[in-house]
MARMARDO-243687 format. One record per residue (C-alpha): residue number from 1; x, y, z; residue in one letter. Coordinates in nm, 3 decimals, padded with zeros to 5 digits. Example, Ala and Ser with C-alpha at 12.3 -4.5 7.8 and 13.67 -1.06 7.14 Angstrom:
2
{1; {01.230; -00.450; 00.780}; 'A'},
{2; {01.367; -00.106; 00.714}; 'S'},
***
This chain:
427
{1; {02.130; 01.800; -00.627}; 'M'},
{2; {02.124; 01.432; -00.542}; 'A'},
{3; {01.794; 01.273; -00.448}; 'D'},
{4; {01.827; 01.143; -00.089}; 'L'},
{5; {01.481; 00.984; -00.067}; 'S'},
{6; {01.488; 00.622; 00.035}; 'T'},
{7; {01.272; 00.312; 00.033}; 'N'},
{8; {01.371; 00.050; 00.287}; 'C'},
{9; {01.153; -00.260; 00.265}; 'A'},
{10; {00.860; -00.052; 00.144}; 'G'},
{11; {00.902; 00.219; 00.410}; 'I'},
{12; {00.973; 00.552; 00.243}; 'T'},
{13; {01.134; 00.864; 00.388}; 'S'},
{14; {01.282; 01.189; 00.253}; 'P'},
{15; {01.636; 01.083; 00.347}; 'N'},
{16; {01.809; 00.766; 00.473}; 'P'},
{17; {01.877; 00.897; 00.825}; 'F'},
{18; {01.648; 00.747; 01.088}; 'W'},
{19; {01.664; 00.759; 01.464}; 'L'},
{20; {01.706; 00.412; 01.612}; 'A'},
{21; {01.472; 00.275; 01.877}; 'S'},
{22; {01.620; 00.412; 02.200}; 'A'},
{23; {01.591; 00.700; 02.449}; 'P'},
{24; {01.595; 00.965; 02.169}; 'P'},
{25; {01.265; 00.820; 02.037}; 'T'},
{26; {01.092; 00.782; 02.371}; 'N'},
{27; {00.811; 01.032; 02.305}; 'S'},
{28; {00.619; 01.214; 02.037}; 'G'},
{29; {00.766; 01.549; 02.139}; 'D'},
{30; {01.119; 01.416; 02.087}; 'Q'},
{31; {01.044; 01.270; 01.746}; 'I'},
{32; {00.870; 01.585; 01.626}; 'Q'},
{33; {01.174; 01.791; 01.730}; 'R'},
{34; {01.394; 01.542; 01.546}; 'A'},
{35; {01.186; 01.574; 01.231}; 'F'},
{36; {01.206; 01.953; 01.265}; 'D'},
{37; {01.586; 01.912; 01.263}; 'A'},
{38; {01.576; 01.708; 00.941}; 'G'},
{39; {01.565; 01.337; 01.032}; 'W'},
{40; {01.389; 01.130; 00.766}; 'G'},
{41; {01.245; 00.869; 00.999}; 'G'},
{42; {01.236; 00.732; 01.350}; 'A'},
{43; {01.190; 00.393; 01.512}; 'V'},
{44; {00.982; 00.443; 01.827}; 'W'},
{45; {01.137; 00.320; 02.150}; 'K'},
{46; {01.029; -00.040; 02.195}; 'T'},
{47; {00.670; -00.089; 02.311}; 'L'},
{48; {00.558; -00.384; 02.520}; 'G'},
{49; {00.427; -00.419; 02.868}; 'Q'},
{50; {00.575; -00.104; 03.031}; 'P'},
{51; {00.848; -00.179; 03.281}; 'I'},
{52; {01.027; 00.003; 03.564}; 'Q'},
{53; {01.372; 00.108; 03.451}; 'N'},
{54; {01.674; 00.138; 03.680}; 'V'},
{55; {01.888; 00.430; 03.791}; 'S'},
{56; {02.169; 00.471; 03.684}; 'S'},
{57; {02.165; 00.345; 03.324}; 'R'},
{58; {02.460; 00.454; 03.107}; 'F'},
{59; {02.836; 00.410; 03.101}; 'G'},
{60; {03.105; 00.501; 02.849}; 'A'},
{61; {03.464; 00.448; 02.744}; 'I'},
{62; {03.608; 00.795; 02.698}; 'R'},
{63; {03.900; 00.866; 02.464}; 'H'},
{64; {04.100; 01.189; 02.483}; 'K'},
{65; {03.810; 01.383; 02.628}; 'G'},
{66; {03.557; 01.255; 02.376}; 'D'},
{67; {03.204; 01.203; 02.505}; 'G'},
{68; {03.232; 00.829; 02.458}; 'G'},
{69; {03.383; 00.618; 02.180}; 'V'},
{70; {03.207; 00.317; 02.331}; 'G'},
{71; {02.875; 00.347; 02.512}; 'F'},
{72; {02.688; 00.105; 02.735}; 'N'},
{73; {02.328; 00.108; 02.854}; 'N'},
{74; {02.118; -00.110; 03.083}; 'I'},
{75; {01.792; 00.071; 03.008}; 'E'},
{76; {01.505; -00.147; 02.889}; 'L'},
{77; {01.189; -00.082; 02.685}; 'I'},
{78; {00.931; 00.191; 02.740}; 'T'},
{79; {00.828; 00.280; 03.092}; 'D'},
{80; {00.544; 00.500; 02.966}; 'R'},
{81; {00.177; 00.395; 02.932}; 'P'},
{82; {00.098; 00.231; 02.600}; 'L'},
{83; {-00.204; 00.453; 02.546}; 'A'},
{84; {00.017; 00.762; 02.565}; 'A'},
{85; {00.266; 00.616; 02.318}; 'N'},
{86; {00.002; 00.522; 02.061}; 'F'},
{87; {-00.169; 00.861; 02.096}; 'R'},
{88; {00.161; 01.038; 02.028}; 'E'},
{89; {00.237; 00.813; 01.729}; 'I'},
{90; {-00.089; 00.928; 01.572}; 'A'},
{91; {-00.005; 01.292; 01.646}; 'Q'},
{92; {00.340; 01.262; 01.486}; 'V'},
{93; {00.202; 01.099; 01.172}; 'K'},
{94; {-00.066; 01.366; 01.139}; 'K'},
{95; {00.196; 01.641; 01.141}; 'R'},
{96; {00.465; 01.454; 00.946}; 'W'},
{97; {00.285; 01.227; 00.696}; 'P'},
{98; {00.586; 01.191; 00.465}; 'D'},
{99; {00.834; 01.091; 00.735}; 'H'},
{100; {00.885; 00.728; 00.837}; 'A'},
{101; {00.746; 00.632; 01.177}; 'V'},
{102; {00.834; 00.271; 01.256}; 'V'},
{103; {00.713; 00.116; 01.580}; 'V'},
{104; {00.944; -00.124; 01.763}; 'S'},
{105; {00.759; -00.403; 01.944}; 'L'},
{106; {00.851; -00.672; 02.196}; 'M'},
{107; {00.596; -00.902; 02.361}; 'V'},
{108; {00.567; -01.274; 02.431}; 'E'},
{109; {00.251; -01.453; 02.318}; 'T'},
{110; {00.091; -01.465; 01.976}; 'K'},
{111; {-00.219; -01.289; 02.109}; 'E'},
{112; {-00.007; -01.008; 02.252}; 'E'},
{113; {00.164; -00.964; 01.916}; 'W'},
{114; {-00.174; -00.949; 01.744}; 'K'},
{115; {-00.303; -00.681; 01.982}; 'E'},
{116; {00.011; -00.465; 01.968}; 'M'},
{117; {00.030; -00.483; 01.590}; 'I'},
{118; {-00.332; -00.372; 01.557}; 'A'},
{119; {-00.279; -00.079; 01.793}; 'R'},
{120; {00.040; 00.031; 01.617}; 'A'},
{121; {-00.122; 00.015; 01.275}; 'Q'},
{122; {-00.433; 00.198; 01.395}; 'D'},
{123; {-00.206; 00.475; 01.521}; 'A'},
{124; {-00.061; 00.513; 01.171}; 'G'},
{125; {00.271; 00.328; 01.191}; 'A'},
{126; {00.448; 00.307; 00.854}; 'D'},
{127; {00.621; -00.014; 00.959}; 'G'},
{128; {00.704; -00.242; 01.249}; 'L'},
{129; {01.041; -00.341; 01.388}; 'E'},
{130; {01.058; -00.660; 01.592}; 'L'},
{131; {01.310; -00.621; 01.873}; 'N'},
{132; {01.490; -00.957; 01.870}; 'F'},
{133; {01.815; -00.802; 01.986}; 'G'},
{134; {01.801; -00.648; 02.335}; 'C'},
{135; {02.089; -00.823; 02.520}; 'P'},
{136; {01.995; -00.740; 02.879}; 'H'},
{137; {01.695; -00.757; 03.105}; 'G'},
{138; {01.438; -00.856; 02.844}; 'M'},
{139; {01.636; -01.161; 02.731}; 'C'},
{140; {01.619; -01.284; 03.090}; 'E'},
{141; {01.242; -01.288; 03.042}; 'R'},
{142; {01.260; -01.489; 02.720}; 'G'},
{143; {01.243; -01.192; 02.481}; 'M'},
{144; {01.494; -00.975; 02.297}; 'G'},
{145; {01.816; -01.157; 02.213}; 'S'},
{146; {01.675; -01.478; 02.363}; 'A'},
{147; {01.458; -01.483; 02.050}; 'V'},
{148; {01.721; -01.342; 01.817}; 'G'},
{149; {01.978; -01.607; 01.905}; 'Q'},
{150; {01.744; -01.892; 01.807}; 'E'},
{151; {01.671; -01.897; 01.429}; 'P'},
{152; {01.368; -02.124; 01.465}; 'T'},
{153; {01.209; -01.897; 01.726}; 'V'},
{154; {01.299; -01.591; 01.518}; 'N'},
{155; {01.126; -01.742; 01.215}; 'Q'},
{156; {00.819; -01.855; 01.410}; 'R'},
{157; {00.749; -01.519; 01.575}; 'I'},
{158; {00.817; -01.332; 01.253}; 'T'},
{159; {00.560; -01.550; 01.080}; 'S'},
{160; {00.309; -01.470; 01.357}; 'W'},
{161; {00.361; -01.100; 01.299}; 'V'},
{162; {00.322; -01.134; 00.924}; 'K'},
{163; {-00.016; -01.299; 00.978}; 'E'},
{164; {-00.147; -00.978; 01.132}; 'F'},
{165; {00.064; -00.697; 00.983}; 'A'},
{166; {-00.052; -00.490; 00.690}; 'T'},
{167; {00.258; -00.267; 00.695}; 'V'},
{168; {00.623; -00.368; 00.627}; 'P'},
{169; {00.800; -00.566; 00.898}; 'V'},
{170; {01.169; -00.532; 00.988}; 'L'},
{171; {01.339; -00.782; 01.218}; 'V'},
{172; {01.611; -00.630; 01.437}; 'K'},
{173; {01.894; -00.880; 01.469}; 'L'},
{174; {02.129; -00.936; 01.760}; 'T'},
{175; {02.508; -00.934; 01.705}; 'P'},
{176; {02.553; -01.174; 01.997}; 'N'},
{177; {02.586; -01.475; 01.767}; 'V'},
{178; {02.871; -01.652; 01.592}; 'G'},
{179; {02.735; -01.607; 01.239}; 'D'},
{180; {02.467; -01.354; 01.147}; 'I'},
{181; {02.364; -01.520; 00.821}; 'V'},
{182; {02.140; -01.799; 00.962}; 'P'},
{183; {01.954; -01.541; 01.167}; 'H'},
{184; {01.897; -01.311; 00.871}; 'G'},
{185; {01.778; -01.607; 00.664}; 'L'},
{186; {01.543; -01.710; 00.945}; 'A'},
{187; {01.382; -01.366; 00.943}; 'A'},
{188; {01.349; -01.386; 00.566}; 'Q'},
{189; {01.195; -01.732; 00.589}; 'A'},
{190; {00.944; -01.599; 00.841}; 'G'},
{191; {00.829; -01.343; 00.586}; 'G'},
{192; {01.012; -01.032; 00.706}; 'A'},
{193; {01.022; -00.748; 00.456}; 'D'},
{194; {01.368; -00.648; 00.577}; 'G'},
{195; {01.611; -00.665; 00.867}; 'V'},
{196; {01.781; -00.401; 01.080}; 'S'},
{197; {02.119; -00.462; 01.239}; 'L'},
{198; {02.298; -00.455; 01.462}; 'I'},
{199; {02.144; -00.427; 01.804}; 'N'},
{200; {02.380; -00.371; 02.095}; 'T'},
{201; {02.662; -00.604; 02.197}; 'V'},
{202; {02.641; -00.773; 02.537}; 'K'},
{203; {02.904; -00.614; 02.758}; 'S'},
{204; {03.031; -00.481; 03.088}; 'I'},
{205; {03.169; -00.132; 03.027}; 'I'},
{206; {03.409; -00.136; 03.320}; 'G'},
{207; {03.457; -00.157; 03.696}; 'V'},
{208; {03.494; 00.130; 03.943}; 'D'},
{209; {03.824; 00.031; 04.105}; 'I'},
{210; {03.748; 00.240; 04.413}; 'D'},
{211; {03.405; 00.093; 04.494}; 'T'},
{212; {03.485; -00.240; 04.320}; 'L'},
{213; {03.139; -00.232; 04.155}; 'V'},
{214; {03.092; -00.269; 03.777}; 'P'},
{215; {02.955; 00.033; 03.592}; 'K'},
{216; {02.691; 00.171; 03.584}; 'P'},
{217; {02.619; 00.106; 03.950}; 'S'},
{218; {02.264; 00.052; 04.070}; 'V'},
{219; {02.272; 00.055; 04.450}; 'G'},
{220; {02.606; -00.124; 04.469}; 'G'},
{221; {02.534; -00.379; 04.193}; 'Q'},
{222; {02.539; -00.379; 03.815}; 'S'},
{223; {02.452; -00.593; 03.517}; 'S'},
{224; {02.580; -00.662; 03.169}; 'S'},
{225; {02.431; -00.419; 02.920}; 'G'},
{226; {02.430; -00.325; 02.553}; 'G'},
{227; {02.751; -00.187; 02.397}; 'Y'},
{228; {02.708; 00.067; 02.118}; 'C'},
{229; {02.861; 00.382; 01.974}; 'G'},
{230; {03.149; 00.434; 01.732}; 'A'},
{231; {03.343; 00.139; 01.873}; 'A'},
{232; {03.092; -00.118; 01.742}; 'V'},
{233; {03.080; 00.011; 01.383}; 'R'},
{234; {03.334; -00.244; 01.250}; 'P'},
{235; {03.122; -00.527; 01.394}; 'I'},
{236; {02.809; -00.383; 01.237}; 'A'},
{237; {02.974; -00.332; 00.899}; 'L'},
{238; {03.098; -00.691; 00.900}; 'H'},
{239; {02.751; -00.829; 00.971}; 'M'},
{240; {02.577; -00.607; 00.717}; 'V'},
{241; {02.828; -00.715; 00.454}; 'A'},
{242; {02.793; -01.083; 00.550}; 'A'},
{243; {02.422; -01.072; 00.474}; 'L'},
{244; {02.462; -00.859; 00.161}; 'A'},
{245; {02.721; -01.102; 00.023}; 'R'},
{246; {02.506; -01.412; 00.069}; 'D'},
{247; {02.308; -01.486; -00.249}; 'P'},
{248; {02.032; -01.653; -00.046}; 'R'},
{249; {01.956; -01.330; 00.138}; 'F'},
{250; {01.727; -01.116; -00.073}; 'Q'},
{251; {01.557; -00.859; 00.153}; 'I'},
{252; {01.664; -00.501; 00.240}; 'P'},
{253; {01.887; -00.400; 00.530}; 'I'},
{254; {01.860; -00.103; 00.764}; 'S'},
{255; {02.211; -00.048; 00.900}; 'G'},
{256; {02.273; 00.035; 01.266}; 'I'},
{257; {02.582; 00.055; 01.485}; 'G'},
{258; {02.822; 00.344; 01.545}; 'G'},
{259; {02.701; 00.586; 01.277}; 'V'},
{260; {02.850; 00.922; 01.379}; 'T'},
{261; {02.856; 01.116; 01.051}; 'C'},
{262; {02.764; 01.101; 00.683}; 'W'},
{263; {03.083; 00.909; 00.598}; 'R'},
{264; {02.980; 00.627; 00.830}; 'D'},
{265; {02.639; 00.618; 00.663}; 'A'},
{266; {02.801; 00.595; 00.320}; 'V'},
{267; {03.007; 00.297; 00.437}; 'E'},
{268; {02.695; 00.112; 00.552}; 'F'},
{269; {02.516; 00.179; 00.224}; 'M'},
{270; {02.817; 00.081; 00.013}; 'L'},
{271; {02.805; -00.253; 00.195}; 'L'},
{272; {02.437; -00.306; 00.117}; 'G'},
{273; {02.223; -00.108; 00.363}; 'A'},
{274; {01.928; 00.086; 00.223}; 'S'},
{275; {01.962; 00.345; 00.500}; 'G'},
{276; {02.094; 00.387; 00.852}; 'V'},
{277; {01.965; 00.431; 01.205}; 'Q'},
{278; {02.143; 00.646; 01.464}; 'V'},
{279; {02.122; 00.648; 01.843}; 'C'},
{280; {02.438; 00.704; 02.046}; 'T'},
{281; {02.570; 01.003; 01.852}; 'E'},
{282; {02.237; 01.177; 01.902}; 'V'},
{283; {02.253; 01.105; 02.275}; 'M'},
{284; {02.598; 01.265; 02.285}; 'L'},
{285; {02.546; 01.558; 02.046}; 'R'},
{286; {02.175; 01.612; 01.986}; 'G'},
{287; {01.933; 01.596; 01.694}; 'Y'},
{288; {02.099; 01.874; 01.493}; 'R'},
{289; {02.382; 01.650; 01.376}; 'I'},
{290; {02.153; 01.533; 01.095}; 'V'},
{291; {02.204; 01.864; 00.914}; 'G'},
{292; {02.572; 01.784; 00.857}; 'D'},
{293; {02.480; 01.429; 00.759}; 'M'},
{294; {02.237; 01.545; 00.491}; 'I'},
{295; {02.475; 01.809; 00.357}; 'E'},
{296; {02.774; 01.575; 00.356}; 'G'},
{297; {02.591; 01.290; 00.183}; 'L'},
{298; {02.454; 01.528; -00.083}; 'S'},
{299; {02.800; 01.672; -00.145}; 'W'},
{300; {02.959; 01.327; -00.170}; 'W'},
{301; {02.694; 01.196; -00.409}; 'M'},
{302; {02.724; 01.502; -00.632}; 'D'},
{303; {03.101; 01.463; -00.638}; 'G'},
{304; {03.074; 01.101; -00.751}; 'H'},
{305; {02.793; 01.159; -00.999}; 'G'},
{306; {02.539; 00.956; -00.802}; 'F'},
{307; {02.185; 01.087; -00.848}; 'Q'},
{308; {02.004; 00.844; -00.617}; 'T'},
{309; {02.098; 00.619; -00.328}; 'L'},
{310; {02.040; 00.311; -00.543}; 'D'},
{311; {02.328; 00.426; -00.764}; 'D'},
{312; {02.579; 00.327; -00.495}; 'F'},
{313; {02.404; 00.099; -00.244}; 'I'},
{314; {02.597; -00.229; -00.238}; 'G'},
{315; {02.877; -00.108; -00.466}; 'R'},
{316; {03.148; -00.228; -00.225}; 'S'},
{317; {03.002; -00.575; -00.169}; 'V'},
{318; {03.193; -00.740; -00.460}; 'P'},
{319; {03.520; -00.620; -00.305}; 'A'},
{320; {03.447; -00.816; 00.016}; 'C'},
{321; {03.614; -01.154; -00.022}; 'S'},
{322; {03.733; -01.450; 00.181}; 'D'},
{323; {04.091; -01.427; 00.303}; 'W'},
{324; {04.190; -01.719; 00.083}; 'G'},
{325; {04.102; -01.525; -00.233}; 'N'},
{326; {04.341; -01.238; -00.162}; 'L'},
{327; {04.647; -01.184; -00.382}; 'D'},
{328; {04.946; -01.294; -00.175}; 'L'},
{329; {05.187; -01.114; -00.406}; 'N'},
{330; {05.036; -00.767; -00.379}; 'Y'},
{331; {05.281; -00.563; -00.171}; 'E'},
{332; {05.300; -00.215; -00.027}; 'I'},
{333; {05.572; -00.044; 00.175}; 'V'},
{334; {05.577; 00.258; 00.403}; 'A'},
{335; {05.709; 00.591; 00.276}; 'K'},
{336; {05.790; 00.869; 00.527}; 'I'},
{337; {05.776; 01.231; 00.411}; 'N'},
{338; {06.083; 01.395; 00.563}; 'A'},
{339; {05.938; 01.743; 00.512}; 'E'},
{340; {05.631; 01.683; 00.729}; 'T'},
{341; {05.780; 01.439; 00.982}; 'C'},
{342; {05.801; 01.588; 01.333}; 'I'},
{343; {06.054; 01.333; 01.460}; 'G'},
{344; {05.830; 01.195; 01.734}; 'C'},
{345; {05.957; 00.838; 01.669}; 'Q'},
{346; {05.614; 00.686; 01.738}; 'R'},
{347; {05.639; 00.485; 01.416}; 'C'},
{348; {05.978; 00.349; 01.528}; 'V'},
{349; {05.844; 00.229; 01.862}; 'V'},
{350; {05.533; 00.078; 01.707}; 'A'},
{351; {05.726; -00.102; 01.435}; 'C'},
{352; {06.002; -00.229; 01.664}; 'Q'},
{353; {05.773; -00.350; 01.943}; 'D'},
{354; {05.447; -00.423; 01.767}; 'G'},
{355; {05.522; -00.507; 01.407}; 'A'},
{356; {05.813; -00.613; 01.185}; 'H'},
{357; {06.122; -00.417; 01.290}; 'Q'},
{358; {06.170; -00.236; 00.960}; 'C'},
{359; {06.177; 00.129; 01.077}; 'I'},
{360; {06.489; 00.271; 01.244}; 'D'},
{361; {06.531; 00.610; 01.418}; 'P'},
{362; {06.744; 00.741; 01.133}; 'G'},
{363; {07.096; 00.885; 01.140}; 'P'},
{364; {07.188; 01.133; 01.411}; 'D'},
{365; {07.305; 01.428; 01.204}; 'T'},
{366; {07.294; 01.673; 01.488}; 'G'},
{367; {06.976; 01.824; 01.348}; 'A'},
{368; {06.686; 01.899; 01.579}; 'E'},
{369; {06.475; 01.624; 01.424}; 'L'},
{370; {06.569; 01.267; 01.338}; 'R'},
{371; {06.358; 01.140; 01.050}; 'V'},
{372; {06.299; 00.762; 01.074}; 'P'},
{373; {06.417; 00.541; 00.789}; 'V'},
{374; {06.222; 00.249; 00.640}; 'V'},
{375; {06.406; -00.067; 00.538}; 'D'},
{376; {06.181; -00.154; 00.245}; 'E'},
{377; {06.332; -00.502; 00.212}; 'S'},
{378; {06.179; -00.586; 00.552}; 'E'},
{379; {05.858; -00.381; 00.535}; 'C'},
{380; {05.543; -00.593; 00.499}; 'V'},
{381; {05.303; -00.304; 00.455}; 'G'},
{382; {05.113; -00.368; 00.777}; 'C'},
{383; {04.999; 00.001; 00.806}; 'N'},
{384; {05.078; 00.025; 01.180}; 'L'},
{385; {05.322; 00.313; 01.136}; 'C'},
{386; {05.063; 00.510; 00.940}; 'Q'},
{387; {04.801; 00.439; 01.205}; 'I'},
{388; {05.012; 00.575; 01.494}; 'V'},
{389; {05.159; 00.872; 01.306}; 'C'},
{390; {05.012; 01.198; 01.447}; 'P'},
{391; {05.065; 01.389; 01.118}; 'V'},
{392; {04.805; 01.326; 00.850}; 'D'},
{393; {04.965; 01.224; 00.522}; 'G'},
{394; {05.318; 01.204; 00.657}; 'C'},
{395; {05.336; 00.828; 00.609}; 'I'},
{396; {05.189; 00.678; 00.293}; 'T'},
{397; {05.175; 00.320; 00.174}; 'M'},
{398; {05.305; 00.267; -00.179}; 'A'},
{399; {05.263; -00.041; -00.394}; 'Q'},
{400; {05.582; -00.209; -00.512}; 'V'},
{401; {05.642; -00.466; -00.784}; 'D'},
{402; {05.795; -00.781; -00.637}; 'N'},
{403; {05.813; -00.963; -00.969}; 'G'},
{404; {05.594; -01.256; -00.858}; 'F'},
{405; {05.298; -01.382; -01.056}; 'S'},
{406; {04.956; -01.320; -00.897}; 'P'},
{407; {04.865; -01.600; -00.660}; 'A'},
{408; {04.621; -01.662; -00.378}; 'S'},
{409; {04.631; -01.886; -00.076}; 'W'},
{410; {04.365; -02.110; -00.228}; 'N'},
{411; {04.563; -02.140; -00.551}; 'Q'},
{412; {04.873; -02.242; -00.358}; 'H'},
{413; {04.681; -02.503; -00.160}; 'L'},
{414; {04.488; -02.635; -00.458}; 'G'},
{415; {04.794; -02.670; -00.682}; 'Q'},
{416; {05.029; -02.781; -00.408}; 'G'},
{417; {05.271; -02.508; -00.512}; 'A'},
{418; {05.559; -02.404; -00.293}; 'E'},
{419; {05.498; -02.079; -00.110}; 'I'},
{420; {05.807; -01.865; -00.141}; 'R'},
{421; {05.903; -01.653; 00.162}; 'P'},
{422; {05.828; -01.288; 00.099}; 'K'},
{423; {06.044; -01.002; 00.211}; 'K'},
{424; {05.971; -00.916; 00.569}; 'G'},
{425; {05.863; -01.271; 00.651}; 'S'},
{426; {06.192; -01.334; 00.834}; 'H'},
{427; {06.226; -01.676; 00.683}; 'G'},
***
């Protein structure tokens, strides 16, 4: 069997699946139950000066009855006494010495950082995670994303922590920036042993159109919160890859954002993450989901001949390129399988109204089903028909030879060559 043990920035665990700092890691009892279920590590819910949280706290975008493809929370850091948290950290480490217990911290002054670091380390923390990402509440007090959005402040506070820390330090980055790279480099310059990303995206989940109050409502008012769940995974993957691609960035990454299953975890690791952290899916489905994650990852690694995580971490990074480097003469067209088509015409509507008008309803032969027809001379291979098709595998995208020599946008611009209209470009 594949070896799932991981080492992220010097923090080891029996597998790459950690709980992210959030409500599922609010207490020692929760984390011990999570470890019983199979989780390899956990990042304790952020410790600082305990605050009073609000009621209500969560909102979601539901899709076809799903528990929430996009999730929003306005909950802040721990509301439990620090002494209780540190006592429970010690208890967890005593029972689970080989599992990763990382303590998330968020305070203001250098002296407060020094005190909190000492208490976390005395309790047995395997590592520290600096919460520079919280996009609501704490940022209004000069912490969280207020730190994460300023590279110089990020670097300065990270360097403070490294003065006092004897265990590895991860910096949790905010996605609420235009370019993640300067912020990752700032953490590295401050001495961080690694980074974790992404934290939640600043958002308003929606408005109750009956009460006219944004969700979730707290006594007739609301506030922007942190957006997470499956819907943010593409944003997280982009930012993980952006750091992994930059040759200046040389420290490990713990990937966070919309991990729902082992396949999602594999995607993060292929793009450079040493492991992943999970929150929302646990809130929706419970700790036991990790069993499927472990089994699926093991099965996938065995099938590809990977013995350790290092055998495939970062393997997809070289395939991430700038748009200008893409081959403009690579072409695919849609192929519809008449035997599996159910004649719903969704591909026709999508192509006619949302794409390139290359799919027609097909001839009316009097049969019960009309199978759409693709005009390959107009098809640009946009994939929209395949995306909307309700039958898996009915529509495939096949490469075609257009007879052109390989060329990229940059080559055309650099050589001043004429760009010939391609089929489907409508002139």
